[in-house]
C-alpha positions, 0 to 999 in steps of 0.5 A: 128327888130324881137326879133329872126331872124327866118332865123337864127333859120333855117340856123344856128343850133348853134343859136338853141342850144344858145336859148336852152342853154340861156334858161336854164341858164336864168331860174337857174338865175331867181330862183337865183335872187329871192332866193337872194332877198327873203334871203336879205330881210329876213336878213335885216328885222330880223336885224330890229326885235330888234328895231320894233315890230316883228309883223310888220317886219317879215310876215307869207306871206313869207316862211323860218320864222324858218330858222336861220340867218346862214342858211339864209346867206348861202342861200344868198351866194349860190344864189350870187354864182349861179348868177356868175356862171350862168353869166360866163356860159351863156357868154362863151356859147354865145360866142362860139355859136356866132362864130359857127353861124357866120361861118355856115352863112358865109358858106351858104353864100359862097355856095349860091354865088358859086351855084348862077347865075353869074349876082349876082357876079358883081364887085359891088355886090362883094364889098357888098359881101366882107363887108357882109362876113367880118365886116358885119357878125362880127356884129353878135357877139353882137347880138348872144353873148349879145342881145339873151341871154339878150332877153331870160332873159327879157322873164323869169325874168319879168314874175317870179318877176310878179308871186312872187309880185302877192303872196306877194303884189298884188298892187305892182304886179299891178303896175308893170304890167301896167308900164312894157309894156311901156318899150318894147313900147318905144323900139319898137318905137326906133327900128324902126328908129334904123333899118333904120339907121343901114341899111343905115350905112351898105350901106355907109360902102359898098360904102366906101369899094368899092371905096377904092378897086377901088382906090387900083386897079387902083392906077398905073393909077391914079398916071400916070394921077395925080388923086391920091390927087383927089381920095384921097380926095374923099375917105376921104369925104366918110370916113368922111360921114361914121364917121358922120353917125356912130356918129349919130347912137351912139347919138340915142343909147345914147339918147334912153338908157337914155329914157329907164333908165328914164322910168324904174327909174320912174316906180321903184319909183312908186312902192317905193312910194306906199310901203313907204306909206303903210309901214308908215301906217302899211299896209305892213310887213317890210319884204314884202316891202323889198322883193318888192323893191329888186325884182321889179328893177330886173323886169325893169332891164332885159327889159332895158338890152335888150334895151341897148344891142339892138343897139349894135346888130343892125349892126349884124341884118342888116347883117343878114337880108342882108345875108338872102335875099341872101340866100332867092334867088331862086337857079339855077335849077340843071337840070337832063338832061345829053344827050347833043351834043358834040360839042353843037349847041346853040341858045337864043330866046327872052332872058331878064335879070333883074340884081341886080341893076334893069338894065333890059337887052334883048338880040337879038336872036342869033344862034351858029352852032356846031363846028364853031368858032363864034365871037360876037362884040358889044358896051360896055354894049351891053350884050357880057359877058352876053350872054357868061354867059347864054351859060355857064349856069352860068346864066338863063334868066328870060324871053325867052330860051337859048337852045342846041341840043340833041346828034345824038346818036343811038337807042338800038338794040336787041343784046347790048347797044345803039351805040355799033354795026354799022347799028343801027337806029338814034335816032329820037330825035337827033338834037332836041332843048332843054332848057339849064335850063333843062341840069344837071349843072355839066354835062354842065360844064364838057363840057365847057372851059372858059376864062373870063374877071376875070383872074386867080390869079398868087398865085395859085400854079405852071404855070402847075397847072394854065394851067390844071385847066380845065382838072379836073384831066385828063391825061396830054397833050402830049408834041406835044400838049403842045408845040403846045398850048404854041407856039400858045398862045405865051407862049413859051417865057414866060416858057423859062424865068421862072426858073422852067419852067412850075413847077415854083411856082407863087405868090406875092413876088415869081414871078408874071405874067403881065396882058397880060401874065395872059391873055394868061395863061387863053386862053391856059388853056381854049384850053387845057381843051379839052372841046367841048364848048369853051367860050372866053371873050375878050381873046386878051385884053391887048395884043400888036398887034404882039402878038394878031395877032400871037394868032389869027392865031394860034386859028383855029388850037388849037380849031379845032372841037369845038364849039367856041364863042368869044366876042370881040370889037377888029377887029383882032379876026374876021379874025378867025371866021367862023360866025360873030354876031353883037348884035346890029342886031344879024344877022349872017354873014359868015366870015373866011376861013372856012365860007362854011357849008362843012368846018363846018361840017368837023371841027364837025366830027373832035371834040375830045371826051369830058372829062371823068371827071365830075368835071366842068372846068368852075366851077372850074375856075370862078363858084365855089371857091375851097372847097365850094360845 
């Protein structure tokens, strides 16, 4: 573990403030420690002056020979008070800074996840992120509020003590100088081992959290299948392994603390023995000897505190390391081009992606015509959802390209802006393919209507708000459009059953939708978004056969004129397709009632205008959490 994590200094301003404040508090505390030791040594030596030779008790090497006992006692009381106040102020400041830094880092991580690529937000990765953002970063409290202030004190107090010892007793200073580095050496050796153990402990916590979340999510199915007891045993075993590993880490902490205490005790004893022998033979004054004996332990104590608090901070540092690795991941390029066709044509070329778990996926070349319905089929794991993420610009390929076309806009004439008068020349770049990575993400998301496998929660507000989530604040559909989409998505009966219709508030304990109803709500929201590109991932999953056939028959009319890409393994959707693509071969096959090129061309001409808002529908629904930009 590094002394101070550089990433924290870059990303959490509160940590920089904490280091400055801790340095100031530690400097004041160090002066108070030296002053307290001097005053106490002077008082004890003065008390002995009546029974011993004053020449051997009070040394001219120490200042304050002319001070009265009362003044010295006041100085002692003042130094003790300063130490108490600085300790209180340091803890209070460190606690606040730790809370602020944890909040700042959480915000950074959430922004990175929201703006990052979709492949880093898989179900398995989400479990890791949940642990990191909750218990993981909570461990920063010990690191920031206890370890860092102790580290600052360890940098100041030993140096100040050594300087004083050099002035009053060079031999004791030499002994401290030789023995003091042994404590950091042992701390480094222990730290290398502990770091590995705490990282493993964090992984075990992530595994336990993920397993427990899977069990809770699938509890109804487990009850039906009679697998609850077996899964409960598996979760219990995982918890027992986590408990055992935690106890092993605690044993390391206790043993290492004992080793550091033993080393510090032996070093202090070596100083005390040499001082005692010289005191017997008159080689050192009593007040100097007392000062040395009072100051030497303070030098070792500062380093021992770092070692003791190291283990309490190790979990937090492991979480900080995981967070900074996530934050240092290359962000998705913003892109600058805004001139894209609506509806767009799309294609992929030699696309390959590597996932966080190391899995590599290579997709065959795919071409999606503008203004038509393309159904993509393939076995589970063949990359259907990944293809949609690429087309939505939620993922960018590591190799190859995902491309779209420039619009058929018109060049400027002499009398006004482009496209304002008839008879203008067509732009020579119309229809040219450009890399989707070069397109502005905001601009592209503003064209995308999305229905993914992760359904919207039914605690997001009213049904109307859920259905209009993709419109980005544009005007509400006409009553006729409302009815056509509700009928087409088989939601008319659902709305009729709700007490307040579209304005019924949904949520746990109020009114909950079934999985099939939520699937139809997500499909209707994508259709109502009026975006020229509609991407549907298994839109009829969890629907019964009659409802699915109803939705499939209504779908072409609801999305007429838009580029639609549907991934599915259900044959019913293929009847609505203008083109079928099998990812096992990626050979496009004309299908459906609009298979001809003329029909596709007619559909392109009928595309509705893109929504004027710049707020991306796809980002609203799945890419970026509300309030995180």
